[in-house]
C-alpha positions as CSV (number, residue, x, y, z in Angstrom):
1,X,47.8,-8.9,-22.0
2,X,49.4,-9.6,-18.7
3,X,49.7,-13.0,-17.2
4,X,50.6,-14.0,-13.6
5,X,52.3,-17.5,-13.0
6,X,52.1,-18.7,-9.3
7,X,54.7,-20.9,-7.8
8,X,57.4,-21.0,-10.5
9,X,60.4,-23.2,-10.0
10,X,64.0,-22.3,-11.3
11,X,63.8,-25.0,-13.9
12,X,60.6,-23.5,-15.4
13,X,62.3,-20.1,-16.1
14,X,64.2,-21.0,-19.4
15,X,61.1,-22.5,-21.3
16,X,59.1,-19.5,-19.8
17,X,61.6,-17.0,-21.2
18,X,61.5,-18.8,-24.5
19,X,57.7,-18.5,-24.6
20,X,57.7,-15.0,-23.8
21,X,60.2,-13.9,-26.4
22,X,58.4,-15.8,-29.0
23,X,54.9,-14.4,-28.1
24,X,55.6,-11.0,-26.9
25,X,53.3,-11.3,-23.9
26,X,54.2,-10.1,-20.3
27,X,54.4,-12.9,-17.9
28,X,55.2,-12.2,-14.3
29,X,56.0,-14.7,-11.7
30,X,56.2,-15.5,-8.1
31,X,57.2,-18.5,-5.9
32,X,54.1,-18.9,-4.0
33,X,51.0,-21.2,-4.5
34,X,47.6,-19.6,-5.0
35,X,45.6,-19.3,-1.7
36,X,43.8,-16.8,0.5
37,X,46.7,-15.0,1.4
38,X,48.3,-14.6,-2.0
39,X,45.1,-14.3,-4.3
40,X,45.5,-10.4,-4.1
41,X,48.8,-10.9,-6.1
42,X,46.5,-11.5,-9.2
43,X,45.0,-8.0,-9.1
44,X,45.9,-6.1,-12.2
45,X,46.5,-9.2,-14.4
46,X,44.4,-10.6,-17.2
47,X,45.0,-14.2,-16.6
48,X,46.7,-16.7,-14.0
49,X,48.6,-20.0,-14.3
50,X,49.1,-22.3,-11.3
51,X,50.7,-25.5,-10.0
52,X,50.7,-26.8,-6.6
53,X,49.7,-29.7,-4.6
54,X,47.6,-27.9,-1.9
55,X,43.9,-27.3,-2.8
56,X,42.4,-24.0,-3.8
57,X,39.6,-24.4,-1.3
58,X,38.5,-20.8,0.2
59,X,35.6,-19.5,-1.6
60,X,37.0,-16.0,-1.3
61,X,39.7,-16.9,-3.8
62,X,37.3,-17.5,-6.5
63,X,35.2,-14.5,-5.5
64,X,38.3,-12.3,-5.6
65,X,39.7,-13.5,-8.9
66,X,36.3,-12.9,-10.4
67,X,36.2,-9.3,-8.9
68,X,39.6,-8.8,-10.5
69,X,38.2,-9.5,-13.9
70,X,40.0,-12.8,-14.3
71,X,38.2,-15.4,-16.4
72,X,40.2,-18.6,-15.9
73,X,42.4,-20.6,-13.8
74,X,45.0,-22.6,-15.8
75,X,46.8,-25.4,-14.3
76,X,50.2,-26.4,-15.6
77,X,49.7,-29.8,-14.2
78,X,47.3,-32.7,-15.0
79,X,45.7,-33.4,-11.7
80,X,42.7,-30.9,-11.1
81,X,41.1,-32.2,-7.9
82,X,42.7,-29.2,-6.1
83,X,39.9,-27.0,-7.7
84,X,36.6,-26.4,-6.2
85,X,34.6,-26.5,-9.5
86,X,31.3,-25.3,-7.9
87,X,33.0,-22.1,-6.9
88,X,34.8,-21.8,-10.2
89,X,31.6,-22.1,-12.2
90,X,29.7,-19.8,-9.8
91,X,32.4,-17.1,-10.4
92,X,32.6,-17.6,-14.2
93,X,36.1,-19.0,-14.1
94,X,37.2,-21.5,-16.8
95,X,39.5,-24.2,-15.5
96,X,42.1,-25.9,-17.8
97,X,45.0,-28.4,-17.2
98,X,47.8,-30.1,-19.2
99,X,46.5,-33.5,-19.9
100,X,49.5,-34.8,-21.9
101,X,52.7,-33.0,-21.1
102,X,54.8,-36.0,-21.7
103,X,53.3,-39.4,-21.3
104,X,56.8,-40.8,-21.8
105,X,58.0,-39.2,-18.8
106,X,55.8,-41.1,-16.4
107,X,56.0,-44.3,-18.1
108,X,59.8,-44.2,-18.2
109,X,59.8,-43.9,-14.4
110,X,57.4,-46.9,-14.1
111,X,59.7,-49.0,-16.3
112,X,62.7,-48.0,-14.1
113,X,60.7,-49.0,-11.0
114,X,59.6,-52.3,-12.4
115,X,63.2,-53.1,-13.7
116,X,64.7,-52.2,-10.3
117,X,62.2,-54.2,-8.3
118,X,62.4,-57.2,-10.6
119,X,66.1,-57.3,-10.1
120,X,65.9,-56.8,-6.5
121,X,68.3,-53.8,-6.7
122,X,67.0,-52.3,-3.3
123,X,67.2,-55.4,-1.4
124,X,70.6,-56.3,-2.9
125,X,71.9,-52.8,-2.1
126,X,70.7,-52.9,1.6
127,X,72.4,-56.3,2.0
128,X,75.6,-55.2,0.7
129,X,75.9,-52.3,3.1
130,X,76.3,-55.2,5.7
131,X,78.8,-57.3,3.6
132,X,76.2,-59.8,2.3
133,X,76.9,-60.3,-1.3
134,X,75.0,-63.6,-1.5
135,X,72.4,-64.6,-4.2
136,X,69.8,-65.8,-1.8
137,X,66.2,-64.9,-2.7
138,X,67.2,-62.6,-5.7
139,X,66.5,-64.8,-8.6
140,X,64.7,-62.4,-11.0
141,X,62.0,-62.8,-13.5
142,X,62.4,-61.6,-17.0
143,X,59.6,-58.9,-18.2
144,X,58.8,-60.9,-21.4
145,X,57.4,-63.8,-19.2
146,X,55.1,-61.4,-17.3
147,X,51.6,-59.9,-17.5
148,X,51.4,-56.2,-16.9
149,X,48.1,-54.9,-15.8
150,X,46.9,-51.2,-16.2
151,X,44.2,-49.5,-14.5
152,X,43.5,-46.5,-16.6
153,X,44.8,-46.8,-20.2
154,X,44.5,-43.1,-21.1
155,X,47.5,-41.1,-22.6
156,X,49.9,-42.2,-19.9
157,X,48.6,-45.6,-19.4
158,X,48.8,-46.2,-23.0
159,X,52.4,-45.1,-23.1
160,X,53.1,-47.5,-20.4
161,X,51.3,-50.3,-22.2
162,X,53.4,-49.7,-25.4
163,X,56.7,-49.8,-23.6
164,X,56.0,-53.0,-21.9
165,X,54.4,-54.5,-25.1
166,X,57.7,-53.6,-26.9
167,X,59.6,-55.6,-24.2
168,X,57.5,-58.7,-24.9
169,X,55.3,-58.4,-21.9
170,X,51.5,-59.4,-22.0
171,X,49.5,-56.3,-21.3
172,X,46.0,-56.2,-20.0
173,X,44.0,-53.1,-19.0
174,X,40.8,-52.0,-17.2
175,X,39.4,-48.8,-18.7
176,X,35.8,-47.7,-19.4
177,X,37.1,-46.4,-22.8
178,X,38.4,-48.9,-25.3
179,X,40.8,-47.3,-27.8
180,X,40.9,-49.0,-31.1
181,X,44.7,-47.9,-31.6
182,X,45.6,-50.2,-28.7
183,X,44.2,-53.3,-30.1
184,X,47.6,-54.5,-31.1
185,X,49.1,-53.5,-27.8
186,X,46.8,-54.8,-25.1
187,X,43.5,-56.6,-24.2
188,X,40.8,-55.0,-22.3
189,X,39.6,-56.9,-19.2
190,X,37.7,-55.9,-16.0
191,X,39.4,-54.6,-12.9
192,X,39.2,-58.0,-11.0
193,X,41.1,-59.7,-13.8
194,X,43.8,-57.2,-13.7
195,X,44.1,-57.4,-9.9
196,X,44.0,-61.4,-9.9
197,X,46.2,-62.2,-12.9
198,X,48.8,-59.4,-13.5
199,X,52.3,-59.7,-12.3
200,X,52.6,-55.9,-12.4
201,X,49.8,-53.7,-11.5
202,X,50.2,-50.1,-12.4
203,X,47.9,-47.3,-11.7
204,X,47.1,-44.5,-14.1
205,X,43.8,-43.1,-12.9
206,X,42.6,-39.6,-12.1
207,X,41.5,-39.0,-8.5
208,X,37.7,-39.1,-8.4
209,X,35.1,-40.3,-5.9
210,X,35.1,-43.6,-7.6
211,X,38.9,-44.0,-7.5
212,X,39.5,-42.8,-3.9
213,X,41.2,-45.8,-2.1
214,X,40.4,-48.0,-5.1
215,X,43.4,-49.9,-3.8
216,X,42.4,-51.1,-0.5
217,X,43.0,-54.1,1.7
218,X,40.5,-56.3,-0.1
219,X,41.9,-55.6,-3.5
220,X,45.4,-56.1,-2.3
221,X,44.4,-59.6,-1.1
222,X,43.3,-60.5,-4.6
223,X,46.7,-59.9,-6.1
224,X,49.4,-62.6,-6.6
225,X,51.8,-62.7,-3.7
226,X,54.6,-62.4,-6.3
227,X,52.9,-59.1,-7.7
228,X,54.5,-55.8,-8.0
229,X,52.2,-52.8,-7.4
230,X,53.0,-49.3,-8.9
231,X,51.2,-46.1,-8.1
232,X,52.3,-43.1,-10.3
233,X,49.0,-41.6,-10.5
234,X,47.4,-39.9,-7.5
235,X,48.2,-40.7,-3.8
236,X,44.7,-41.2,-2.5
237,X,43.7,-43.9,-4.9
238,X,45.6,-46.1,-2.6
239,X,44.8,-46.9,1.1
240,X,48.3,-46.3,2.2
241,X,48.2,-48.3,5.5
242,X,46.5,-51.2,3.7
243,X,49.4,-51.1,1.2
244,X,51.9,-51.2,4.2
245,X,50.1,-54.2,5.9
246,X,50.0,-56.0,2.5
247,X,53.7,-55.6,2.0
248,X,54.6,-56.5,5.8
249,X,52.3,-59.6,5.4
250,X,53.9,-60.6,2.0
251,X,50.6,-60.5,0.4
252,X,52.3,-58.8,-2.6
253,X,56.0,-58.9,-3.2
254,X,57.0,-55.3,-3.9
255,X,55.8,-51.6,-4.9
256,X,56.9,-48.4,-6.2
257,X,55.2,-45.2,-5.0
258,X,55.7,-41.7,-6.7
259,X,52.7,-40.2,-5.2
260,X,51.3,-40.9,-1.7
261,X,48.7,-39.7,0.7
262,X,49.7,-36.6,2.7
263,X,52.4,-35.6,0.2
264,X,51.3,-31.9,0.1
265,X,53.7,-30.8,2.8
266,X,56.6,-33.2,1.9
267,X,57.2,-33.4,-1.9
268,X,59.6,-30.8,-3.3
269,X,60.8,-30.1,0.2
270,X,64.2,-30.7,1.7
271,X,63.4,-32.2,5.2
272,X,66.9,-33.3,6.0
273,X,67.1,-33.7,9.9
274,X,63.4,-33.2,10.4
275,X,60.9,-35.6,11.6
276,X,58.5,-36.8,8.8
277,X,55.0,-36.8,10.2
278,X,53.7,-39.6,8.1
279,X,53.8,-43.0,9.6
280,X,52.8,-45.1,6.5
281,X,55.5,-43.2,4.4
282,X,58.3,-43.9,7.1
283,X,57.4,-47.7,7.0
284,X,57.5,-47.7,3.1
285,X,60.8,-45.8,3.2
286,X,62.3,-48.5,5.4
287,X,61.4,-51.3,3.1
288,X,64.0,-52.4,0.5
289,X,61.5,-53.8,-1.7
290,X,59.8,-50.5,-2.1
291,X,60.6,-47.6,-4.1
292,X,59.4,-44.3,-3.1
293,X,60.1,-41.2,-5.2
294,X,58.6,-37.5,-4.5
295,X,56.1,-37.2,-7.3
296,X,58.8,-36.9,-10.0
297,X,57.2,-39.1,-12.7
298,X,56.4,-35.8,-14.7
299,X,59.8,-34.3,-14.2
300,X,61.8,-34.1,-17.5
301,X,63.0,-31.4,-19.5
302,X,60.4,-32.2,-22.3
303,X,57.5,-32.3,-19.9
304,X,58.5,-29.1,-18.2
305,X,58.7,-27.4,-21.4
306,X,55.3,-28.9,-22.5
307,X,53.6,-27.8,-19.3
308,X,54.7,-24.2,-19.7
309,X,53.8,-23.8,-23.3
310,X,50.5,-25.5,-23.3
311,X,49.3,-23.7,-20.1
312,X,50.3,-20.2,-21.4
313,X,48.8,-20.9,-24.9
314,X,45.6,-22.0,-23.2
315,X,45.5,-18.5,-21.1
316,X,45.9,-16.8,-24.5
317,X,43.1,-18.7,-26.2
318,X,40.6,-18.0,-23.4
319,X,41.5,-14.4,-23.2
320,X,41.0,-14.1,-26.9
321,X,37.4,-15.4,-26.3
322,X,38.1,-18.8,-27.8
323,X,37.6,-22.3,-26.4
324,X,40.6,-24.4,-25.1
325,X,40.6,-27.9,-25.7
326,X,41.9,-28.6,-22.2
327,X,38.8,-27.4,-20.4
328,X,38.0,-29.5,-17.2
329,X,35.3,-29.7,-14.6
């Protein structure tokens, strides 16, 4: 059995080496994403694993993988909107993802963002650069007095709920699936109730046709003027220019964005000294009441190890003719 892993980062090598030593299976790597120019690298391999932000869009990719005898595309990430499932099905390719590499990793970033924004850390820091050490406008609210509203209470949203409930917050959530194990943690409500009543609104949904631009100008106007908005899910669930306008017009108080529209050519890159070709992002970066992070919610040692192990185990499962529990599409 030979597996090719695309687009491997240096931090993935240690858990990868440990998996190879434990399982005795050949895994080769490269540093490029899967696309029409790199698909031929998969020839001669039994399975492939990928992680990337850019789409796998060209039908020729799927046709070539099929012609090489490959039976699956395994993503070592959660988001699978980059896959053309019609082409995958047409070419007999099973697609899997890693749905729960570490829910704590994302939820802890959300907590860090909320704490920083509640205590006005960015605003205070910006003022201190100019010698202003006053207390003007930075009186904080305490988490236990607030309502946290979660859109999408799956594995990550549930972890977010438990952290804020442990801190004494009231937690509400909108999700079509009601999980009995969360009955002592949150109250299920509709989307409108979350938007209108939550002091903190945090997004944890996949990207689908229904969630594309779910957060738009009309929804942002429903939120409290004191609300903090968090997006640690997928960039396109938010209409970014509408978010910028809501912040500029003080329709909401603050925001934290770990993922954003147009991030494919930005996150993971060192663009020091270069012009960023994303006007909305540049405006968000300039706001002291906004935290922007480069899609690092997942990025912890535990999560990276889990992503490697779960993905490679899925490849072996499929190549052995068994069904992975992580099939998507």
